C-alpha positions as a Markdown table, in Angstrom:
| # | Residue | x | y | z |
|---|---|---|---|---|
| 1 | Met | 121.1 | 92.5 | 110.7 |
| 2 | Asn | 122.1 | 96.3 | 109.2 |
| 3 | Leu | 121.8 | 96.0 | 105.1 |
| 4 | Pro | 123.8 | 97.5 | 103.0 |
| 5 | Glu | 122.0 | 100.6 | 102.1 |
| 6 | Ser | 121.6 | 99.4 | 98.4 |
| 7 | Val | 119.8 | 96.7 | 99.5 |
| 8 | Gln | 117.8 | 99.0 | 101.8 |
| 9 | Arg | 116.5 | 100.8 | 98.7 |
| 10 | Val | 114.9 | 97.7 | 97.0 |
| 11 | Ala | 113.8 | 96.7 | 100.6 |
| 12 | Ala | 111.9 | 99.9 | 100.7 |
| 13 | Leu | 110.8 | 99.6 | 97.5 |
| 14 | Leu | 109.6 | 96.0 | 97.5 |
| 15 | Ala | 107.8 | 96.7 | 100.5 |
| 16 | Glu | 106.0 | 100.0 | 99.1 |
| 17 | Arg | 105.1 | 98.0 | 96.3 |
| 18 | Gly | 103.4 | 95.0 | 98.2 |
| 19 | His | 105.9 | 92.4 | 97.4 |
| 20 | Ala | 105.2 | 89.1 | 99.6 |
| 21 | His | 109.3 | 88.8 | 99.3 |
| 22 | Ala | 112.0 | 90.2 | 101.1 |
| 23 | Pro | 115.6 | 90.7 | 100.4 |
| 24 | Arg | 117.0 | 87.4 | 101.6 |
| 25 | Leu | 121.8 | 88.1 | 102.4 |
| 26 | Leu | 123.7 | 84.9 | 101.0 |
| 27 | Asp | 126.9 | 83.6 | 102.7 |
| 28 | Glu | 127.8 | 82.9 | 99.5 |
| 29 | Ser | 128.8 | 86.0 | 96.7 |
| 30 | Ala | 125.7 | 85.3 | 93.5 |
| 31 | Arg | 127.7 | 87.9 | 91.6 |
| 32 | Thr | 127.2 | 86.0 | 88.9 |
| 33 | Ala | 124.2 | 84.0 | 87.3 |
| 34 | Gln | 126.4 | 81.0 | 88.2 |
| 35 | Glu | 127.4 | 80.9 | 91.6 |
| 36 | Ala | 123.4 | 82.3 | 92.9 |
| 37 | Ala | 122.0 | 79.6 | 91.7 |
| 38 | Asp | 124.5 | 77.3 | 93.5 |
| 39 | Ala | 124.3 | 78.8 | 96.6 |
| 40 | Leu | 119.8 | 78.4 | 96.1 |
| 41 | Gly | 119.7 | 75.7 | 94.8 |
| 42 | Val | 117.8 | 76.4 | 92.1 |
| 43 | Gln | 118.0 | 75.6 | 88.3 |
| 44 | Leu | 120.5 | 78.9 | 86.3 |
| 45 | Gly | 117.4 | 79.3 | 84.2 |
| 46 | Gln | 115.5 | 81.0 | 87.5 |
| 47 | Ile | 118.0 | 83.6 | 87.6 |
| 48 | Ala | 116.7 | 86.5 | 86.6 |
| 49 | Lys | 120.2 | 88.4 | 85.3 |
| 50 | Ser | 120.6 | 92.5 | 84.4 |
| 51 | Ile | 122.5 | 93.6 | 82.1 |
| 52 | Val | 123.8 | 97.0 | 81.8 |
| 53 | Phe | 124.1 | 99.0 | 77.9 |
| 54 | Arg | 124.2 | 101.9 | 77.3 |
| 55 | Arg | 123.0 | 103.6 | 73.8 |
| 56 | Glu | 124.7 | 106.0 | 72.0 |
| 57 | Pro | 124.9 | 108.5 | 70.9 |
| 58 | Asp | 122.4 | 109.8 | 73.8 |
| 59 | Gln | 123.7 | 107.6 | 76.6 |
| 60 | Val | 120.8 | 106.2 | 77.9 |
| 61 | Ala | 121.2 | 104.1 | 79.7 |
| 62 | Val | 119.1 | 99.8 | 78.7 |
| 63 | Met | 118.4 | 97.3 | 80.9 |
| 64 | Val | 118.3 | 93.6 | 79.9 |
| 65 | Val | 116.8 | 90.7 | 82.8 |
| 66 | Thr | 117.1 | 87.7 | 81.3 |
| 67 | Ala | 117.6 | 83.8 | 82.1 |
| 68 | Gly | 120.6 | 83.2 | 83.6 |
| 69 | Asp | 120.6 | 80.3 | 81.1 |
| 70 | Gln | 120.3 | 82.2 | 78.5 |
| 71 | Arg | 122.5 | 85.1 | 76.3 |
| 72 | Val | 121.5 | 89.0 | 74.5 |
| 73 | Asp | 121.2 | 88.7 | 71.3 |
| 74 | Glu | 122.4 | 92.6 | 71.0 |
| 75 | Arg | 121.8 | 92.2 | 67.5 |
| 76 | Lys | 119.0 | 92.2 | 67.6 |
| 77 | Leu | 118.2 | 94.5 | 70.8 |
| 78 | Ala | 120.0 | 97.2 | 68.5 |
| 79 | Asp | 117.0 | 96.5 | 66.3 |
| 80 | Arg | 114.4 | 96.8 | 68.9 |
| 81 | Leu | 116.1 | 100.3 | 70.9 |
| 82 | Cys | 117.8 | 102.0 | 68.3 |
| 83 | Pro | 117.7 | 104.6 | 65.7 |
| 84 | Thr | 119.7 | 105.6 | 62.3 |
| 85 | Gly | 122.8 | 105.9 | 63.8 |
| 86 | Tyr | 122.6 | 105.2 | 67.1 |
| 87 | Lys | 124.2 | 102.2 | 68.5 |
| 88 | Leu | 124.3 | 99.5 | 72.2 |
| 89 | Ile | 127.3 | 99.0 | 73.6 |
| 90 | Arg | 128.4 | 97.0 | 76.6 |
| 91 | Ala | 128.0 | 99.5 | 79.9 |
| 92 | Asp | 131.5 | 100.2 | 81.9 |
| 93 | Ala | 130.9 | 99.4 | 85.8 |
| 94 | Ala | 131.5 | 103.7 | 86.5 |
| 95 | Phe | 128.3 | 103.5 | 83.6 |
| 96 | Val | 126.3 | 101.0 | 85.8 |
| 97 | Arg | 126.5 | 102.2 | 89.3 |
| 98 | Glu | 126.4 | 106.2 | 87.7 |
| 99 | Arg | 122.7 | 105.2 | 86.4 |
| 100 | Thr | 121.5 | 102.9 | 87.9 |
| 101 | Gly | 123.4 | 103.1 | 91.8 |
| 102 | Phe | 124.4 | 99.6 | 91.9 |
| 103 | Ala | 127.6 | 98.0 | 92.0 |
| 104 | Ile | 128.2 | 95.0 | 88.9 |
| 105 | Gly | 127.4 | 91.5 | 90.1 |
| 106 | Gly | 123.9 | 92.7 | 92.7 |
| 107 | Val | 122.4 | 95.3 | 89.4 |
| 108 | Ala | 118.7 | 95.2 | 91.1 |
| 109 | Pro | 115.9 | 95.0 | 88.2 |
| 110 | Leu | 114.1 | 98.4 | 90.4 |
| 111 | Ala | 114.7 | 101.5 | 92.4 |
| 112 | His | 117.6 | 102.4 | 89.9 |
| 113 | Leu | 118.9 | 106.8 | 90.7 |
| 114 | His | 118.1 | 106.5 | 86.8 |
| 115 | Pro | 115.8 | 104.7 | 84.9 |
| 116 | Pro | 116.7 | 103.0 | 82.1 |
| 117 | Leu | 115.3 | 101.5 | 79.0 |
| 118 | Leu | 114.2 | 98.0 | 80.9 |
| 119 | Leu | 113.0 | 95.1 | 79.4 |
| 120 | Leu | 112.2 | 92.1 | 80.7 |
| 121 | Asp | 112.8 | 88.6 | 78.8 |
| 122 | Leu | 110.7 | 86.3 | 78.4 |
| 123 | Ser | 112.8 | 83.6 | 78.7 |
| 124 | Leu | 112.0 | 84.1 | 82.6 |
| 125 | Phe | 108.2 | 82.8 | 82.3 |
| 126 | Arg | 109.2 | 79.4 | 81.4 |
| 127 | Phe | 109.7 | 78.9 | 85.0 |
| 128 | Glu | 107.1 | 79.9 | 88.4 |
| 129 | Gln | 109.3 | 81.9 | 90.4 |
| 130 | Val | 112.7 | 83.5 | 90.5 |
| 131 | Trp | 115.5 | 85.7 | 92.2 |
| 132 | Ala | 117.0 | 89.0 | 91.5 |
| 133 | Ala | 119.9 | 90.7 | 92.6 |
| 134 | Ala | 119.0 | 93.0 | 95.8 |
| 135 | Gly | 121.7 | 95.5 | 95.1 |
| 136 | His | 124.2 | 93.6 | 95.7 |
| 137 | Pro | 126.7 | 90.8 | 95.7 |
| 138 | His | 124.7 | 88.9 | 98.1 |
| 139 | Ala | 121.4 | 89.8 | 98.5 |
| 140 | Val | 118.0 | 88.3 | 96.1 |
| 141 | Phe | 114.8 | 88.7 | 96.1 |
| 142 | Ala | 112.7 | 86.2 | 95.2 |
| 143 | Ala | 109.1 | 86.6 | 92.9 |
| 144 | Ser | 106.8 | 85.2 | 89.7 |
| 145 | Pro | 107.7 | 86.5 | 86.4 |
| 146 | Ala | 105.0 | 88.2 | 86.6 |
| 147 | Gln | 105.3 | 89.2 | 89.9 |
| 148 | Leu | 108.9 | 90.9 | 88.5 |
| 149 | Ala | 107.2 | 92.4 | 85.3 |
| 150 | Arg | 104.9 | 94.1 | 87.2 |
| 151 | Leu | 107.8 | 95.5 | 90.1 |
| 152 | Thr | 109.7 | 96.6 | 87.4 |
| 153 | Gln | 107.0 | 97.6 | 84.7 |
| 154 | Ala | 109.1 | 96.3 | 81.6 |
| 155 | Arg | 108.4 | 96.4 | 78.2 |
| 156 | Leu | 107.8 | 92.3 | 77.6 |
| 157 | Asp | 110.4 | 91.3 | 74.8 |
| 158 | Asp | 112.5 | 88.4 | 73.3 |
| 159 | Val | 116.1 | 89.2 | 72.7 |
| 160 | Ser | 117.2 | 85.8 | 73.8 |
| 161 | Thr | 120.2 | 84.7 | 71.0 |
| 162 | Gln | 118.0 | 81.3 | 71.1 |
| 163 | Gly | 114.5 | 83.1 | 70.8 |
| 164 | Leu | 111.1 | 82.2 | 68.8 |
| 165 | Glu | 110.0 | 82.2 | 65.9 |
| 166 | Leu | 107.1 | 84.5 | 65.6 |
| 167 | Gln | 103.9 | 82.2 | 66.5 |
| 168 | Ala | 105.9 | 81.0 | 69.1 |
| 169 | Arg | 106.8 | 84.8 | 70.2 |
| 170 | Ala | 103.9 | 85.6 | 69.3 |
| 171 | Arg | 102.1 | 82.3 | 72.1 |
| 172 | Ala | 105.1 | 83.0 | 75.0 |
| 173 | Met | 103.8 | 86.7 | 74.9 |
| 174 | Leu | 99.9 | 85.8 | 75.7 |
| 175 | Arg | 100.9 | 83.9 | 78.1 |
| 176 | Ala | 103.4 | 86.1 | 80.4 |
| 177 | Arg | 100.2 | 88.3 | 79.6 |
| 178 | Ala | 97.9 | 86.7 | 81.4 |
| 179 | Ala | 100.8 | 84.9 | 84.4 |
| 180 | Ile | 100.5 | 89.5 | 84.7 |
| 181 | Val | 96.7 | 89.9 | 84.1 |
| 182 | Ala | 96.5 | 87.3 | 86.6 |
| 183 | Ser | 98.7 | 88.3 | 89.5 |
| 184 | Glu | 96.7 | 91.2 | 89.3 |
| 185 | Pro | 92.8 | 90.5 | 90.1 |
| 186 | Val | 91.5 | 93.9 | 90.9 |
| 187 | Ala | 93.2 | 95.8 | 87.8 |
| 188 | Glu | 91.9 | 97.2 | 84.2 |
| 189 | Pro | 93.3 | 93.9 | 82.8 |
| 190 | Pro | 94.8 | 95.2 | 79.0 |
| 191 | Ser | 93.3 | 94.6 | 75.6 |
| 192 | Pro | 94.7 | 91.0 | 74.0 |
| 193 | Cys | 95.1 | 92.3 | 70.5 |
| 194 | Leu | 98.4 | 91.9 | 69.1 |
| 195 | Ser | 97.5 | 93.9 | 66.0 |
| 196 | Val | 97.4 | 90.6 | 64.1 |
| 197 | Cys | 94.2 | 90.2 | 62.8 |
| 198 | Cys | 93.3 | 86.7 | 60.9 |
| 199 | Met | 90.2 | 84.5 | 62.0 |
| 200 | Ser | 91.3 | 81.1 | 62.2 |
| 201 | Leu | 88.6 | 78.6 | 60.0 |
| 202 | Asp | 89.9 | 76.0 | 62.2 |
| 203 | Asp | 89.4 | 76.8 | 65.9 |
| 204 | Gly | 87.3 | 80.2 | 64.9 |
| 205 | Leu | 89.7 | 81.9 | 67.4 |
| 206 | Cys | 92.2 | 85.4 | 65.7 |
| 207 | Ala | 95.9 | 84.1 | 65.3 |
| 208 | Gly | 97.2 | 86.8 | 66.9 |
| 209 | Cys | 95.1 | 87.5 | 70.9 |
| 210 | Leu | 93.6 | 83.3 | 70.6 |
| 211 | Arg | 90.0 | 85.1 | 70.8 |
| 212 | Thr | 86.9 | 84.6 | 68.6 |
| 213 | Ile | 84.4 | 86.8 | 67.8 |
| 214 | Asp | 82.3 | 87.3 | 70.1 |
| 215 | Glu | 84.9 | 87.8 | 72.4 |
| 216 | Ile | 87.1 | 90.7 | 71.0 |
| 217 | Ala | 83.9 | 92.1 | 69.2 |
| 218 | Ala | 82.3 | 92.2 | 73.1 |
| 219 | Trp | 85.3 | 93.2 | 75.1 |
| 220 | Gly | 84.5 | 97.0 | 75.2 |
| 221 | Ser | 81.4 | 96.2 | 76.4 |
| 222 | Met | 82.8 | 93.8 | 79.1 |
| 223 | Ala | 82.7 | 93.7 | 82.8 |
| 224 | Leu | 85.9 | 93.9 | 85.3 |
| 225 | Ser | 84.9 | 89.9 | 86.0 |
| 226 | Gln | 84.2 | 89.3 | 82.7 |
| 227 | Arg | 88.0 | 90.6 | 80.7 |
| 228 | His | 89.4 | 88.7 | 83.3 |
| 229 | Glu | 87.3 | 85.7 | 81.9 |
| 230 | Val | 88.5 | 85.7 | 78.2 |
| 231 | Trp | 92.2 | 86.5 | 79.7 |
| 232 | Gln | 91.3 | 83.0 | 81.9 |
| 233 | Ala | 91.1 | 81.8 | 78.1 |
| 234 | Ile | 93.4 | 82.8 | 77.0 |
| 235 | Ala | 96.4 | 81.8 | 78.7 |
| 236 | Arg | 94.5 | 77.6 | 78.4 |
| 237 | Arg | 94.4 | 77.9 | 74.8 |
| 238 | Ala | 97.9 | 79.4 | 74.5 |
| 239 | Ala | 99.5 | 76.7 | 77.0 |
| 240 | Thr | 98.3 | 74.6 | 74.0 |
| 241 | Thr | 100.6 | 73.2 | 71.2 |
| 242 | Arg | 98.9 | 75.1 | 68.6 |
| 243 | Gly | 101.4 | 76.9 | 67.1 |
| 244 | Ala | 104.2 | 76.5 | 69.4 |
């Protein structure tokens, strides 16, 4: 099957990065998140939609990849990314095509002509598998949220209008980071520290990273396998209702 050039670009990058799921061409349009969900027979939230903004006055492209059932909180996003005197506006079709190389309705979260500032919303991590545009309104590819984070190297954040309270956001961030670590078992995992250093007297865990004092003290001297074991423990702890 001859794929459109834009889809070929996505397919080549996915293959280069060892992703198992190649782009899939649909008979029906997947221009909107709802159309994609209907065509694939999945929940709306499983569609990883890409929304592009233009930051002024420096003309930087900002892309948010969020769940299809969520809306981006533009004020929250601007607070994260805009210094004093800057603002975000929705990008028009010409700007989107110029910066990403894709038309609106088929904007992939990777393989851009000019890499944007890229954020991956935590709402995607509710699902085991999501579907993202693959460079064309009829093309999509599947990935776990952790795989999508690895493929895009996007910053994780909570920028949806249905935002999380501070403690719940910290737990969601830990769960997301733990999933990413688990998807790369031979890679060196990052420190779990969230710069919220306060030990709980109730369970002996740090309120930020959910590690014990012994795990924190030993992190620097741990072997690769031990660090992965700590992340596995963090994932189990973050999955409980504590602080959720």
